Backbone bond lengths (Angstrom), bond angles and torsions (degrees), N, CA, C in turn:
res aa  C-N    CA-C-N  psi(-1)  N-CA   C-N-CA  omega(-1)  CA-C   N-CA-C  phi
1 M - - - 1.423 - - 1.548 111.62 -
2 S 1.283 113.41 -35.28 1.513 116.52 -171.09 1.538 108.69 -82.26
3 G 1.335 117.78 -18.74 1.452 119.17 -179.17 1.501 112.28 90.96
4 E 1.378 114.91 1.08 1.460 119.00 179.59 1.530 108.57 -89.74
5 L 1.334 115.89 87.74 1.422 121.70 -173.98 1.527 108.83 -88.42
6 H 1.290 117.54 146.83 1.485 124.10 -176.50 1.536 109.00 -108.20
7 H 1.331 115.47 -23.93 1.440 121.59 -177.21 1.609 112.06 46.47
8 P 1.281 117.41 56.81 1.476 119.75 -170.77 1.650 105.31 -78.08
9 D 1.307 110.95 158.79 1.431 119.99 168.38 1.560 113.79 54.34
10 R 1.258 114.88 45.49 1.505 119.31 -179.71 1.460 114.38 -128.13
11 D 1.311 115.89 18.65 1.458 120.85 -178.85 1.542 111.17 -103.00
12 P 1.370 116.72 170.00 1.460 118.67 176.37 1.554 116.04 -56.53
13 N 1.333 113.74 -31.19 1.511 114.25 179.17 1.577 110.52 -68.30
14 R 1.317 116.02 -35.20 1.475 117.67 175.09 1.455 114.12 -70.66
15 R 1.344 117.90 -34.12 1.444 122.29 173.11 1.482 114.56 -61.15
16 Q 1.290 113.17 -39.66 1.509 120.00 178.41 1.515 111.71 -69.49
17 F 1.383 114.94 -38.79 1.465 123.01 -177.58 1.563 108.10 -66.08
18 V 1.324 118.94 -42.25 1.531 118.07 -178.35 1.512 112.27 -91.29
19 A 1.352 121.14 -0.86 1.395 122.29 -174.90 1.582 109.04 -62.75
20 Q 1.260 118.96 -31.90 1.437 120.89 -174.39 1.610 114.22 -96.89
21 G 1.309 114.47 -3.28 1.480 116.38 178.91 1.550 109.21 173.06
22 Q 1.323 111.86 166.13 1.462 118.51 -175.02 1.525 110.75 -139.26
23 K 1.300 111.92 151.10 1.453 119.60 174.02 1.547 109.19 -153.45
24 P 1.367 115.05 69.67 1.458 120.75 -176.52 1.560 111.17 -61.10
25 L 1.304 112.89 149.33 1.440 122.27 177.27 1.472 115.82 -77.12
26 G 1.281 115.94 -17.29 1.485 120.76 -179.98 1.477 112.50 -160.70
27 A 1.371 117.29 166.02 1.400 126.15 170.82 1.562 106.12 -121.42
28 I 1.349 114.35 136.27 1.425 118.95 -177.06 1.589 106.62 -123.16
29 L 1.329 113.98 125.33 1.502 120.05 169.37 1.499 105.71 -104.35
30 S 1.329 117.01 112.17 1.416 118.67 179.40 1.545 108.71 -133.00
31 C 1.333 112.73 -175.23 1.411 123.33 -177.17 1.513 112.67 -81.66
32 I 1.335 121.90 154.98 1.428 122.95 171.20 1.461 117.62 -66.88
33 D 1.264 117.91 -9.43 1.495 124.55 -171.89 1.527 108.35 -54.06
34 S 1.359 113.40 131.04 1.469 119.81 -176.21 1.485 113.68 -66.48
35 R 1.330 117.68 -10.96 1.479 120.44 178.53 1.490 117.13 -91.30
36 V 1.408 113.96 2.82 1.457 118.03 -166.12 1.616 106.16 -135.07
37 P 1.328 118.68 53.29 1.503 116.54 176.99 1.503 110.87 -80.70
38 P 1.293 120.78 113.82 1.450 123.08 -175.84 1.506 115.83 -50.42
39 E 1.294 117.78 -43.49 1.474 118.19 -174.52 1.524 107.75 -62.07
40 L 1.313 117.61 -34.34 1.515 119.28 179.62 1.507 110.64 -78.40
41 L 1.348 115.67 -41.54 1.432 117.60 -176.39 1.576 113.91 -62.57
42 F 1.317 113.82 -34.50 1.486 121.19 -178.50 1.525 108.54 -99.07
43 D 1.316 121.33 6.06 1.468 123.01 177.93 1.482 114.56 50.73
44 T 1.373 115.91 48.43 1.498 120.00 -178.71 1.498 110.05 -107.83
45 G 1.309 114.48 170.52 1.426 121.96 179.68 1.530 118.75 -116.11
46 L 1.344 118.64 -160.75 1.384 122.21 -179.83 1.504 111.93 -65.55
47 G 1.301 117.06 132.23 1.438 121.39 179.33 1.495 117.22 79.50
48 D 1.340 116.88 5.15 1.553 118.46 -176.39 1.410 112.12 -88.74
49 L 1.421 119.12 -29.25 1.516 118.69 -173.97 1.535 109.27 -136.47
50 Y 1.339 114.31 145.19 1.461 119.56 158.54 1.498 105.95 -87.38
51 V 1.279 119.28 134.85 1.476 121.33 -173.99 1.585 107.10 -133.50
52 M 1.341 111.99 123.64 1.447 121.11 172.53 1.497 109.82 -116.54
53 R 1.259 123.09 135.73 1.474 124.38 -177.67 1.476 108.09 -132.90
54 T 1.384 115.55 125.66 1.458 122.73 172.66 1.468 108.60 -138.13
55 G 1.394 116.26 159.78 1.428 121.86 177.21 1.531 111.37 -55.23
56 G 1.314 121.60 113.50 1.387 122.06 173.23 1.570 113.72 72.24
57 E 1.314 114.55 19.11 1.496 119.98 -173.24 1.563 112.28 57.95
58 A 1.306 116.27 29.49 1.502 118.80 178.99 1.546 107.02 -66.62
59 V 1.289 114.14 142.38 1.454 118.43 -179.57 1.521 110.78 -127.13
60 G 1.301 111.14 158.00 1.534 125.84 176.35 1.447 107.89 -156.37
61 P 1.326 122.01 -179.45 1.431 124.62 -174.55 1.553 116.25 -52.31
62 V 1.280 116.91 -42.15 1.424 119.65 -179.74 1.513 113.55 -63.47
63 V 1.421 110.70 -46.39 1.437 116.65 -178.54 1.508 112.66 -68.49
64 T 1.375 118.86 -39.37 1.411 124.30 174.85 1.509 110.92 -59.91
65 G 1.386 117.69 -43.23 1.426 119.74 177.30 1.563 110.60 -65.35
66 S 1.208 120.71 -34.00 1.443 120.23 177.62 1.526 112.80 -71.57
67 V 1.336 116.40 -31.59 1.447 120.54 173.89 1.492 111.58 -69.90
68 E 1.347 117.51 -39.08 1.476 122.47 175.17 1.457 116.76 -66.53
69 Y 1.369 116.30 -22.59 1.443 119.29 -173.34 1.567 113.08 -54.14
70 G 1.334 121.83 -53.83 1.366 126.24 -173.90 1.577 114.72 -60.07
71 P 1.378 110.41 -55.72 1.525 110.94 178.13 1.557 116.00 -62.45
72 M 1.354 114.40 -33.26 1.460 118.12 -177.35 1.486 115.02 -83.51
73 T 1.337 118.90 -20.95 1.483 120.36 -177.04 1.499 114.44 -109.66
74 S 1.405 116.60 -28.34 1.473 118.64 -174.63 1.517 110.17 -130.78
75 G 1.313 121.55 6.51 1.411 123.89 -178.11 1.492 116.79 68.22
76 T 1.322 120.12 27.37 1.425 124.31 176.40 1.551 107.91 -56.05
77 P 1.337 116.44 123.33 1.462 123.22 -168.43 1.547 115.18 -86.79
78 L 1.344 117.83 -2.69 1.415 118.92 -172.23 1.591 112.84 -145.46
79 I 1.307 118.02 132.40 1.366 123.42 169.12 1.504 107.24 -121.05
80 V 1.306 120.29 132.57 1.444 127.88 177.60 1.516 109.86 -120.27
81 V 1.345 119.19 118.82 1.438 124.25 172.05 1.544 104.17 -92.68
82 L 1.385 116.43 110.47 1.475 117.81 -171.85 1.562 110.49 -111.15
83 G 1.349 113.95 102.49 1.436 122.81 166.26 1.453 113.68 -75.55
84 H 1.342 120.43 165.27 1.440 121.10 175.59 1.486 115.38 -146.80
85 Q 1.296 114.48 165.57 1.503 125.87 176.59 1.519 106.99 -66.39
86 R 1.406 108.85 141.90 1.509 119.72 176.77 1.529 114.39 52.33
87 C 1.310 113.51 48.09 1.553 117.70 -179.14 1.516 107.54 -75.54
88 G 1.276 114.48 121.33 1.525 119.51 178.08 1.520 112.58 -65.82
89 A 1.314 118.92 -37.57 1.413 122.33 -178.90 1.539 110.69 -65.32
90 I 1.421 113.33 -41.59 1.408 117.36 177.80 1.525 111.78 -65.23
91 E 1.361 114.98 -42.24 1.467 118.08 -178.81 1.493 114.35 -64.11
92 A 1.414 117.61 -39.98 1.392 122.17 175.76 1.490 110.99 -62.41
93 A 1.320 115.11 -44.81 1.513 118.74 -178.07 1.599 108.83 -63.68
94 Y 1.271 112.53 -46.02 1.457 116.79 -179.31 1.565 113.41 -56.28
95 K 1.279 113.36 -46.52 1.454 122.75 178.97 1.595 111.40 -64.47
96 S 1.285 116.16 -38.68 1.420 124.13 178.75 1.514 108.54 -67.96
97 L 1.252 118.56 -52.54 1.552 123.58 -176.22 1.526 109.16 -67.76
98 H 1.324 115.85 -39.51 1.478 119.76 -178.32 1.564 110.28 -70.83
99 G 1.287 116.96 -38.62 1.460 118.77 178.05 1.505 118.68 -88.62
100 G 1.379 114.31 -10.06 1.433 118.68 179.12 1.568 113.21 76.67
101 K 1.346 114.49 17.93 1.424 117.25 -179.32 1.496 111.94 -108.73
102 P 1.294 121.25 119.90 1.501 121.36 -179.09 1.440 111.23 -66.70
103 L 1.348 114.13 143.63 1.433 119.51 171.21 1.504 115.83 -74.73
104 P 1.275 120.38 153.44 1.555 120.98 -175.02 1.483 108.56 -68.27
105 G 1.370 113.37 155.82 1.438 122.44 173.69 1.505 115.75 53.45
106 N 1.305 113.20 -142.56 1.476 116.37 176.92 1.468 114.95 -80.64
107 L 1.225 120.27 -0.33 1.511 123.96 176.18 1.588 107.08 -62.12
108 D 1.307 115.42 -29.84 1.514 118.12 179.54 1.564 110.05 -66.17
109 A 1.316 116.86 -31.72 1.513 117.54 175.58 1.580 110.84 -62.37
110 I 1.326 118.31 -32.49 1.502 118.80 174.26 1.490 110.65 -67.73
111 A 1.319 114.12 -44.01 1.526 117.62 179.71 1.581 108.46 -59.30
112 K 1.286 117.07 -44.15 1.419 121.35 -175.70 1.616 109.87 -65.02
113 A 1.322 111.57 -38.33 1.560 118.20 178.33 1.485 110.56 -66.36
114 L 1.334 118.82 -29.81 1.421 122.02 -177.97 1.523 112.96 -92.36
115 R 1.314 118.51 5.06 1.511 121.69 -179.69 1.564 111.52 -54.87
116 P 1.330 122.19 -44.04 1.442 116.52 -179.23 1.513 115.17 -63.01
117 A 1.332 115.43 -31.64 1.488 119.16 176.22 1.563 110.52 -70.71
118 Y 1.285 114.52 -35.42 1.506 121.74 175.81 1.534 108.92 -61.69
119 A 1.315 117.36 -48.69 1.453 122.93 178.59 1.558 111.18 -60.31
120 Q 1.376 116.77 -42.11 1.401 117.62 178.60 1.521 112.75 -68.05
121 A 1.328 118.50 -33.53 1.492 123.20 -179.72 1.495 107.06 -68.42
122 V 1.357 118.55 -41.95 1.478 122.63 177.35 1.532 111.08 -59.71
123 K 1.298 114.07 -41.58 1.512 122.40 -175.12 1.577 106.74 -68.55
124 E 1.404 115.76 -44.97 1.472 120.25 -175.73 1.514 111.80 -74.40
125 G 1.344 117.86 -32.96 1.443 121.16 -173.91 1.521 111.11 70.70
126 G 1.276 115.30 -145.30 1.498 121.17 -179.62 1.506 112.50 107.53
127 A 1.333 116.36 169.72 1.454 122.98 -169.40 1.566 108.58 -70.74
128 D 1.311 118.40 -37.47 1.468 124.71 -178.66 1.465 108.63 -123.94
129 P 1.376 116.09 99.29 1.438 118.38 -177.12 1.508 112.75 -67.95
130 V 1.307 121.88 -27.30 1.443 123.94 177.13 1.528 112.20 -70.01
131 E 1.264 117.03 -35.46 1.471 117.83 177.48 1.599 108.08 -77.08
132 T 1.273 118.36 -35.00 1.433 120.73 171.17 1.513 113.46 -60.56
133 M 1.304 114.96 -40.42 1.482 117.98 172.21 1.469 115.92 -65.06
134 A 1.338 118.09 -37.92 1.484 120.22 178.60 1.512 109.55 -62.16
135 R 1.318 118.41 -45.20 1.422 125.35 -178.62 1.546 110.66 -65.53
136 A 1.352 113.60 -40.04 1.456 119.24 176.94 1.556 111.17 -62.53
137 Q 1.327 117.55 -46.97 1.358 121.54 -179.41 1.543 111.24 -57.28
138 A 1.340 121.13 -43.48 1.432 120.11 178.38 1.442 111.88 -65.99
139 K 1.312 120.61 -41.53 1.462 123.34 179.85 1.529 109.98 -66.21
140 L 1.307 121.10 -46.78 1.420 124.75 -178.34 1.501 114.44 -63.88
141 T 1.388 114.95 -43.29 1.404 118.65 178.64 1.578 112.64 -67.18
142 A 1.325 114.58 -37.53 1.529 120.96 173.46 1.558 108.74 -61.05
143 A 1.220 117.23 -48.90 1.458 119.94 179.85 1.558 111.85 -64.11
144 D 1.256 117.50 -39.56 1.529 119.28 170.94 1.485 113.52 -57.58
145 L 1.279 114.96 -45.66 1.502 116.80 179.86 1.496 111.97 -68.44
146 R 1.373 117.10 -39.33 1.548 119.77 175.16 1.474 112.02 -55.96
147 S 1.356 118.06 -34.24 1.451 122.42 -176.22 1.540 111.09 -94.47
148 N 1.320 118.61 -2.97 1.403 123.31 -174.69 1.634 107.40 -56.48
149 H 1.283 115.95 144.72 1.492 121.64 -174.43 1.510 110.66 -53.06
150 D 1.318 118.27 -43.24 1.403 121.46 -171.19 1.555 113.08 -94.10
151 L 1.293 115.72 -22.34 1.496 120.02 178.69 1.532 113.46 -91.97
152 A 1.363 119.44 -28.14 1.410 123.06 -177.90 1.541 111.59 -57.60
153 P 1.315 123.94 -42.34 1.464 120.38 178.04 1.518 112.33 -60.70
154 L 1.319 116.93 -35.10 1.497 118.50 179.07 1.486 113.22 -68.22
155 V 1.398 112.13 -36.58 1.504 118.82 177.50 1.495 110.09 -65.50
156 R 1.398 117.02 -43.37 1.488 121.58 -179.25 1.459 110.81 -65.34
157 Q 1.270 121.96 -35.98 1.476 123.08 -179.96 1.487 112.95 -78.81
158 G 1.354 119.57 -11.48 1.391 123.92 179.21 1.461 116.79 86.10
159 S 1.308 119.40 13.39 1.446 126.71 -178.72 1.531 111.75 -90.98
160 L 1.348 115.97 -12.36 1.431 121.87 -179.18 1.514 113.19 -140.62
161 A 1.333 120.47 131.46 1.385 125.89 169.97 1.497 110.67 -109.77
162 V 1.349 114.40 135.72 1.508 118.17 176.40 1.560 107.27 -121.32
163 V 1.323 111.07 116.94 1.536 117.41 -168.75 1.535 106.52 -118.79
164 G 1.335 110.01 136.99 1.443 119.72 170.12 1.575 106.37 -95.00
165 A 1.384 117.05 133.40 1.431 118.23 -177.98 1.550 108.79 -141.19
166 Y 1.314 113.66 168.69 1.418 119.15 -179.82 1.533 110.91 -137.83
167 Y 1.242 119.49 130.93 1.502 124.07 -178.16 1.502 110.36 -106.14
168 S 1.384 113.93 124.62 1.462 120.67 172.49 1.419 114.32 -85.48
169 L 1.390 115.31 119.44 1.490 118.98 178.32 1.556 110.21 -64.87
170 D 1.322 114.99 -31.86 1.427 118.41 -178.59 1.446 118.72 -69.07
171 T 1.360 114.12 -38.14 1.550 119.11 -173.66 1.456 111.13 -111.81
172 G 1.327 120.28 -18.27 1.514 122.80 -174.17 1.581 113.23 78.91
173 K 1.337 114.76 6.30 1.449 118.28 -177.98 1.553 109.15 -82.75
174 V 1.347 115.00 141.70 1.469 120.84 172.38 1.526 104.98 -107.81
175 E 1.311 115.45 122.83 1.477 121.09 -179.81 1.530 108.96 -109.09
176 V 1.244 115.70 127.53 1.514 125.70 175.95 1.548 105.20 -70.24
177 L 1.321 116.52 124.25 1.394 121.58 177.41 1.588 113.38 -98.90
178 A 1.307 114.01 -37.04 1.438 117.47 -174.70 1.551 108.76 -164.43
179 G 1.309 114.43 150.90 1.423 121.57 172.29 1.471 117.73 85.44
180 A 1.371 114.55 12.47 1.532 115.57 178.88 1.512 110.53 -63.07
181 P 1.332 118.07 133.04 1.447 119.81 177.66 1.583 113.34 -61.74
182 S 1.337 115.05 140.16 1.468 116.20 177.59 1.419 116.30 -76.35
């Protein structure tokens, strides 16, 4: 947020260090939006994060498997589902679902995957339903991952935290929405 970036772990020595193996400190599921690259937002370096990016943090079996990889293979202790302000995928899905008009091509699969967040946003209301939907998507996806058959035991034993969060494009702040470890 302050703009004081450290750019850690991005030199040839770090590249050599992680060349033979990895043990990232977290896994981030975020949007494909070009303004929201997790490695830069969190000022991390090579080998620090597993990163999965999909439109609106939409998930399916391959994405879920990718998120499971770190915690299940190398003990990664943190998963963050990172929604963000002014998400184009969320806005397109909201308009499609609200208007009953399918999106073209495979974009409609994203809208269908975001249907639970849309329903939550409609239920909650609010001044900006698209922002409500973006926050709902992060919270719902994090909750789904916390209760996932393979991840839930790790959450219960305290070796994994699954957090829903929201990034403000305006301020650079990441707000934890749900799932913060106690």
